Backbone bond lengths (Angstrom), bond angles and torsions (degrees), N, CA, C in turn:
res aa  C-N    CA-C-N  psi(-1)  N-CA   C-N-CA  omega(-1)  CA-C   N-CA-C  phi
1 M - - - 1.450 - - 1.521 109.97 -
2 S 1.299 115.21 156.30 1.458 119.60 -179.53 1.524 110.13 -88.84
3 N 1.321 115.18 162.47 1.458 120.76 176.26 1.521 109.96 -68.21
4 D 1.309 116.52 144.32 1.457 121.23 174.65 1.521 107.70 -77.26
5 S 1.313 116.89 111.02 1.461 120.33 -176.66 1.522 112.36 -93.35
6 S 1.330 118.05 8.79 1.459 119.95 -179.06 1.521 112.14 -72.11
7 Q 1.328 117.60 -22.79 1.454 120.64 177.36 1.522 108.69 -114.27
8 P 1.327 116.50 120.09 1.464 118.55 -179.54 1.525 110.92 -67.90
9 E 1.316 114.62 150.92 1.459 118.36 176.86 1.519 108.68 -70.21
10 R 1.337 115.07 139.78 1.459 120.14 -179.89 1.520 109.24 -103.49
11 P 1.312 116.51 140.43 1.455 118.47 175.13 1.524 110.77 -66.19
12 A 1.308 116.70 156.47 1.460 121.97 -177.24 1.519 112.21 -62.76
13 D 1.318 118.52 -23.11 1.464 120.16 -177.32 1.528 113.01 -81.50
14 D 1.335 119.74 5.14 1.466 121.95 176.48 1.521 112.19 -69.73
15 A 1.310 118.58 -30.15 1.463 121.63 -176.38 1.530 112.21 -57.25
16 P 1.318 120.12 -47.94 1.468 118.45 178.58 1.526 112.72 -62.96
17 R 1.311 117.50 -35.29 1.466 119.31 178.74 1.521 110.97 -65.57
18 A 1.309 117.09 -43.31 1.463 120.57 177.80 1.519 109.88 -63.14
19 Q 1.316 116.18 -39.66 1.459 120.44 179.63 1.532 110.41 -65.20
20 D 1.311 117.61 -34.27 1.459 121.39 177.69 1.524 111.82 -71.70
21 L 1.327 117.04 -31.08 1.464 120.97 -178.23 1.520 113.25 -78.48
22 L 1.306 117.75 -27.19 1.461 120.98 -175.02 1.527 113.16 -53.90
23 P 1.332 120.78 -48.31 1.469 119.40 178.79 1.526 112.96 -61.23
24 L 1.325 117.16 -34.39 1.463 120.37 179.01 1.523 111.32 -68.61
25 V 1.312 116.60 -43.93 1.465 121.16 179.16 1.525 109.85 -65.40
26 Y 1.326 116.65 -43.02 1.465 121.25 -179.91 1.531 110.61 -61.09
27 A 1.321 117.00 -44.07 1.466 120.68 178.51 1.524 111.04 -62.84
28 E 1.320 116.86 -40.57 1.469 120.37 178.84 1.525 111.09 -65.86
29 L 1.328 116.95 -41.86 1.465 120.33 177.42 1.522 111.04 -61.64
30 R 1.328 117.36 -41.44 1.465 120.70 178.27 1.526 111.00 -64.21
31 A 1.333 117.23 -38.37 1.464 120.72 178.33 1.524 110.86 -64.91
32 V 1.321 117.03 -43.57 1.468 121.25 178.13 1.527 110.00 -64.05
33 A 1.329 116.84 -43.52 1.467 120.79 178.88 1.524 110.51 -63.04
34 G 1.327 117.09 -40.00 1.463 120.68 178.35 1.520 111.81 -62.77
35 A 1.316 117.08 -42.32 1.465 120.89 177.90 1.521 110.80 -64.10
36 F 1.329 116.34 -40.14 1.460 120.31 178.71 1.525 110.61 -63.80
37 I 1.316 116.91 -45.85 1.464 121.17 -177.97 1.528 110.66 -65.39
38 R 1.335 117.64 -38.04 1.468 119.97 178.70 1.525 111.85 -63.78
39 S 1.326 117.15 -25.73 1.463 119.72 -179.78 1.530 112.12 -84.89
40 E 1.320 117.22 -7.64 1.464 121.76 179.44 1.529 110.26 -87.41
41 R 1.315 115.79 176.87 1.464 120.90 -179.08 1.527 110.75 -63.54
42 Q 1.319 115.93 156.18 1.459 122.11 177.73 1.523 110.52 -76.27
43 G 1.319 116.60 154.79 1.452 120.80 171.86 1.513 116.11 94.45
44 H 1.318 118.77 -4.58 1.460 117.94 178.21 1.528 108.77 -80.37
45 T 1.308 116.93 163.31 1.462 120.72 -174.02 1.524 113.50 -105.93
46 L 1.311 118.96 0.01 1.458 121.26 -178.96 1.529 110.14 -72.21
47 Q 1.317 116.05 132.17 1.460 122.75 179.01 1.536 109.21 -104.71
48 P 1.341 117.69 155.05 1.464 120.06 179.58 1.532 113.46 -54.65
49 T 1.318 117.36 -42.32 1.466 119.94 -179.85 1.516 110.74 -62.10
50 A 1.319 117.26 -42.55 1.464 120.68 179.22 1.526 110.79 -64.02
51 L 1.317 116.95 -39.16 1.460 120.48 178.68 1.530 110.87 -64.11
52 V 1.314 117.48 -42.84 1.467 121.30 177.67 1.518 110.00 -62.71
53 H 1.316 117.43 -42.21 1.465 120.36 -179.01 1.523 111.34 -67.68
54 E 1.318 118.13 -32.51 1.465 121.32 178.39 1.526 111.16 -70.39
55 A 1.326 116.20 -31.30 1.468 119.99 179.82 1.496 108.59 -71.72
């Protein structure tokens, strides 16, 4: 079989960049989750971090 060329090969130095981006993406997801939860009814117990972890 032939190689799947739909995904380009990544250089080995991509791992540190992805590792650097993870905290930024996580913070953004928590901010979006927080905004969503604030728009919901009062009194629920779900926290933004828990919502991000469930996703």
